C-alpha positions as CSV (number, residue, x, y, z in Angstrom):
1,X,-0.2,0.0,-0.1
2,X,1.1,3.7,-0.5
3,X,2.3,5.8,2.0
4,X,-0.2,8.2,3.0
5,X,0.8,12.1,3.5
6,X,-2.0,14.3,6.0
7,X,-1.5,18.2,6.4
8,X,-3.7,19.9,8.1
9,X,-3.9,23.2,9.0
10,X,-6.8,24.9,11.2
11,X,-8.8,27.0,9.8
12,X,-9.1,29.9,12.3
13,X,-5.0,30.1,11.7
14,X,-5.0,29.5,7.7
15,X,-8.1,31.1,6.5
16,X,-6.9,34.4,4.9
17,X,-10.4,35.8,5.4
18,X,-10.0,35.4,9.3
19,X,-6.3,36.6,9.2
20,X,-7.5,40.4,7.0
21,X,-10.2,40.6,9.9
22,X,-7.4,40.5,12.5
23,X,-5.4,42.8,10.7
24,X,-8.1,45.1,10.3
25,X,-9.6,45.0,13.7
26,X,-5.5,45.9,15.4
27,X,-4.5,47.5,12.6
28,X,-5.4,51.2,14.1
29,X,-4.4,50.0,17.6
30,X,-0.7,49.2,16.0
31,X,-1.3,52.5,13.9
32,X,-1.6,54.9,17.1
33,X,0.6,52.6,19.2
34,X,3.4,52.9,17.1
35,X,2.8,56.4,16.3
36,X,2.3,57.1,20.7
37,X,5.4,55.6,20.8
38,X,7.9,56.8,18.4
39,X,7.1,60.8,19.1
40,X,7.6,60.2,22.3
41,X,11.2,58.3,21.9
42,X,11.8,61.8,20.1
43,X,10.4,64.0,23.4
44,X,12.4,62.0,25.4
45,X,15.8,62.0,23.5
46,X,15.3,65.9,22.7
47,X,14.5,66.6,26.7
48,X,17.3,63.7,28.0
49,X,20.0,65.8,26.3
50,X,18.4,69.4,27.4
51,X,18.1,67.7,30.8
52,X,21.2,65.6,30.8
53,X,19.6,63.3,32.0
54,X,20.9,59.7,30.9
55,X,18.0,58.1,32.9
56,X,15.6,59.6,30.0
57,X,18.1,59.1,27.5
58,X,18.5,55.2,28.7
59,X,14.3,55.2,28.7
60,X,14.7,56.5,25.0
61,X,16.3,53.5,24.1
62,X,14.2,51.2,25.8
63,X,10.9,52.7,23.9
64,X,12.8,52.6,20.8
65,X,12.9,49.1,21.5
66,X,8.9,49.0,21.8
67,X,8.5,50.8,18.8
68,X,11.0,47.6,17.3
69,X,8.5,45.2,19.1
70,X,5.0,46.7,17.9
71,X,6.7,46.6,14.0
72,X,7.9,43.1,14.8
73,X,4.2,42.3,15.7
74,X,2.5,44.6,13.5
75,X,4.7,42.8,10.7
76,X,3.7,39.3,12.0
77,X,0.3,39.8,11.9
78,X,0.4,40.4,8.9
79,X,2.9,37.7,7.4
80,X,0.5,35.7,8.7
81,X,-1.7,35.6,6.2
82,X,0.9,35.6,3.5
83,X,0.2,33.2,0.7
84,X,2.5,30.3,0.2
85,X,3.9,30.6,-3.4
86,X,6.0,27.5,-5.6
87,X,9.4,28.8,-3.7
88,X,8.3,30.2,-0.6
89,X,6.3,26.6,0.4
90,X,5.6,28.1,3.9
91,X,4.7,31.7,3.3
92,X,6.6,34.4,5.2
93,X,5.7,33.9,8.2
94,X,9.4,32.8,9.3
95,X,11.0,36.7,8.7
96,X,8.6,37.6,12.0
97,X,11.6,35.4,14.0
98,X,14.6,37.2,12.1
99,X,12.9,40.2,13.0
100,X,12.4,38.8,16.7
101,X,16.3,38.3,16.6
102,X,17.6,41.7,14.9
103,X,15.3,43.8,17.6
104,X,16.9,42.1,20.2
105,X,20.6,42.6,19.2
106,X,19.7,45.9,18.4
107,X,18.9,46.4,22.3
108,X,22.0,44.9,23.7
109,X,23.8,47.0,21.6
110,X,22.2,50.4,22.9
111,X,22.6,49.0,26.3
112,X,26.2,48.4,25.7
113,X,26.8,52.1,24.8
114,X,24.5,53.3,27.7
115,X,26.0,51.2,30.2
116,X,29.3,52.9,28.8
117,X,28.2,56.3,29.3
118,X,26.6,56.2,32.7
119,X,29.8,54.5,34.4
120,X,31.4,57.3,32.9
121,X,29.2,59.8,34.1
122,X,30.1,58.5,38.0
123,X,33.1,60.7,37.5
124,X,31.0,63.5,35.7
125,X,28.0,63.7,36.7
126,X,26.4,67.0,35.3
127,X,23.5,69.0,36.2
128,X,20.4,66.9,35.8
129,X,16.7,68.4,35.5
130,X,15.0,66.7,38.1
131,X,11.6,68.7,37.4
132,X,12.0,67.9,33.4
133,X,13.2,64.4,34.2
134,X,9.8,63.5,36.1
135,X,7.4,65.3,33.8
136,X,9.3,63.8,30.5
137,X,8.6,60.5,31.9
138,X,5.6,60.9,33.5
139,X,4.3,61.3,29.5
140,X,5.6,57.8,29.3
141,X,3.2,56.0,32.2
142,X,0.6,57.6,29.9
143,X,1.6,56.9,26.6
144,X,2.6,53.2,27.9
145,X,-0.6,52.9,29.3
146,X,-3.1,54.2,26.7
147,X,-0.9,51.4,24.4
148,X,-1.4,48.7,26.3
149,X,-5.2,49.8,27.0
150,X,-5.7,49.4,22.9
151,X,-4.1,45.5,22.9
152,X,-6.0,45.0,26.0
153,X,-9.1,43.7,24.5
154,X,-7.1,40.9,21.8
155,X,-4.4,39.8,24.6
156,X,-6.4,36.4,25.5
157,X,-7.2,35.5,21.4
158,X,-3.5,36.2,19.8
159,X,-0.2,35.8,21.6
160,X,1.4,38.5,19.4
161,X,-0.7,40.9,20.8
162,X,-0.6,39.4,24.4
163,X,3.3,39.7,24.2
164,X,2.5,43.8,22.9
165,X,-0.1,44.4,26.0
166,X,2.2,43.1,28.5
167,X,5.3,44.9,27.1
168,X,3.5,48.6,27.1
169,X,2.0,47.4,30.6
170,X,5.7,46.7,31.4
171,X,7.3,49.9,30.4
172,X,4.2,52.1,31.9
173,X,6.6,50.8,35.3
174,X,9.8,51.5,33.7
175,X,8.2,55.2,33.3
176,X,7.4,55.3,36.9
177,X,10.9,54.2,38.1
178,X,12.2,57.4,36.0
179,X,9.4,59.9,37.8
180,X,10.8,58.4,40.8
181,X,14.5,58.5,40.2
182,X,13.8,62.4,39.1
183,X,11.8,63.0,42.3
184,X,14.7,61.7,44.4
185,X,17.2,64.2,42.1
186,X,15.1,66.9,42.8
187,X,14.9,66.7,46.5
188,X,18.1,65.8,47.3
189,X,20.6,67.2,44.9
190,X,22.6,63.6,44.1
191,X,23.1,63.9,40.5
192,X,24.9,60.2,40.6
193,X,21.2,59.0,41.5
194,X,21.0,59.8,37.0
195,X,23.7,57.1,36.2
196,X,22.5,54.9,38.7
197,X,18.5,54.7,37.4
198,X,20.0,54.1,33.6
199,X,21.6,51.2,35.1
200,X,18.9,49.9,36.9
201,X,16.9,50.4,33.6
202,X,19.3,48.7,31.2
203,X,18.8,45.4,34.0
204,X,15.2,45.6,33.1
205,X,15.7,45.6,29.3
206,X,18.4,42.9,29.2
207,X,16.3,41.2,31.3
208,X,13.4,41.0,29.0
209,X,15.6,41.2,26.0
210,X,18.2,38.4,27.3
211,X,14.7,36.0,26.9
212,X,13.8,37.2,23.6
213,X,17.4,37.1,21.8
214,X,17.2,33.4,23.5
215,X,13.5,32.1,22.1
216,X,14.4,34.2,19.0
217,X,17.6,32.4,18.5
218,X,15.9,29.5,19.5
219,X,13.4,29.3,16.5
220,X,16.0,30.5,14.0
221,X,17.5,27.3,14.9
222,X,14.9,24.9,14.7
223,X,14.3,24.1,18.3
224,X,11.0,22.7,19.4
225,X,8.6,25.4,20.9
226,X,9.2,25.8,24.9
227,X,5.1,25.2,24.4
228,X,5.5,21.9,23.3
229,X,6.9,18.5,24.8
230,X,8.3,16.4,22.4
231,X,8.0,13.4,25.0
232,X,4.8,13.8,25.0
233,X,3.6,13.9,21.6
234,X,5.5,10.9,20.4
235,X,4.1,9.1,23.6
236,X,0.3,10.5,22.0
237,X,1.4,9.3,18.3
238,X,2.8,5.5,20.0
239,X,-0.2,5.6,21.9
240,X,-2.4,5.9,18.7
241,X,-4.5,2.8,18.0
242,X,-2.3,-0.1,15.1
243,X,0.5,2.3,15.7
244,X,3.5,-0.1,16.3
245,X,6.3,2.4,16.1
246,X,7.0,5.6,15.5
247,X,10.4,6.9,13.5
248,X,11.5,10.4,12.4
249,X,9.7,12.9,14.0
250,X,10.4,17.0,13.3
251,X,8.6,19.6,15.6
252,X,9.6,23.0,14.7
253,X,8.4,26.4,14.3
254,X,7.4,27.9,11.2
255,X,7.0,31.4,12.6
256,X,7.0,33.6,15.9
257,X,3.5,32.0,16.7
258,X,3.0,28.5,14.0
259,X,4.0,25.2,14.7
260,X,4.6,22.6,12.1
261,X,5.2,18.7,12.9
262,X,6.5,15.7,10.4
263,X,6.2,12.2,11.4
264,X,6.7,8.6,9.8
265,X,3.9,6.0,11.7
266,X,4.7,2.3,11.2
267,X,1.2,0.6,10.7
268,X,0.5,-3.2,9.5
269,X,-3.0,-2.6,9.0
270,X,-3.3,0.6,7.2
271,X,-6.5,0.7,6.3
272,X,-7.7,3.4,8.9
273,X,-7.4,6.0,5.3
274,X,-7.5,9.6,5.4
275,X,-10.9,9.9,8.7
276,X,-7.8,8.8,10.9
277,X,-5.2,11.2,9.5
278,X,-7.4,14.0,10.1
279,X,-8.5,12.8,13.6
280,X,-4.9,13.1,14.6
281,X,-3.9,16.5,13.2
282,X,-6.9,17.7,15.1
283,X,-6.1,16.3,18.4
284,X,-2.4,17.4,17.6
285,X,-3.7,21.1,17.5
286,X,-6.1,20.8,20.4
287,X,-3.4,19.2,22.8
288,X,0.1,20.5,21.3
289,X,-1.3,23.8,19.7
290,X,0.6,21.8,16.3
291,X,-1.2,23.5,13.4
292,X,0.3,22.4,10.4
293,X,1.1,18.6,10.4
294,X,2.0,16.0,7.8
295,X,1.8,12.4,8.8
296,X,3.4,9.5,6.3
297,X,2.3,6.0,7.3
298,X,4.3,2.9,6.2
299,X,3.4,-0.2,6.9
300,X,7.1,-1.7,6.8
301,X,9.4,0.5,8.4
302,X,12.4,-1.5,7.2
303,X,11.9,0.2,3.8
304,X,12.6,3.6,5.1
305,X,15.8,4.7,5.2
306,X,15.1,6.9,8.0
307,X,14.0,4.4,10.4
308,X,14.2,4.0,13.3
309,X,15.2,6.4,15.8
310,X,15.7,6.6,19.6
311,X,12.7,6.6,21.2
312,X,13.8,9.2,23.8
313,X,15.6,11.9,23.0
314,X,17.7,14.5,25.4
315,X,16.2,17.6,25.7
């Protein structure tokens, strides 16, 4: 009997009309959120230089990362609906992984420059306009709060939108920290508070960026997404009725939001047909969020050059 292949795509994820509705419903949120944050970055840079506040400039670098992150999420939402072609057989969804990787590298480079300047300012702090720092940072609380609210409605339905919401909410908290630094400078006149505040902000940036760098690099190297347990997937497949062996199992990210799987199942009685394959694909999506599964059934695995493989692989 010839091998059978099954490719399952969850309708809610790959229906072009559905993707179009998602883009339209949050398109204005992305436009407003990006415009507000880009304008605020410019304000922070100008007043940070004017007030000699490295904390404001550091927060401007942080918020510039937010603008890049919003563009990333916006682009990922659009690219999710990009049709495949003869050469781009999975579309352009994988470019969202490259964008995340580039975003994290640029942020870490910016942190390095700000850290160098902060260390230098300990020996020559300069005058810092505490009141200006407080006012500009307070504006940031409002800007980031409004942007977070724009994504609040969709945070439970879309992972990327939830990420944007959490990112903006965290930035509002960072801006609150800058307000406190400005207040302390105003009350005490201690100018070293400004470089200390900038270093604390850098720690916050690195803390968040390191996870982005690690996850995006893992995705670029086709590591199984952290949300999927490969051993649990193998155990499920091995427990299917009629399956005597599982080999050549691969699980990898197609984009920052989509996961794919290919596997060979040895089934001496391969008469279950397409209904069996469809049920397995639906179960893989429901239990493991694997949206794009390709399953090959073989009656005799000895005929397959890729069989056998280890039943339990190291993590």
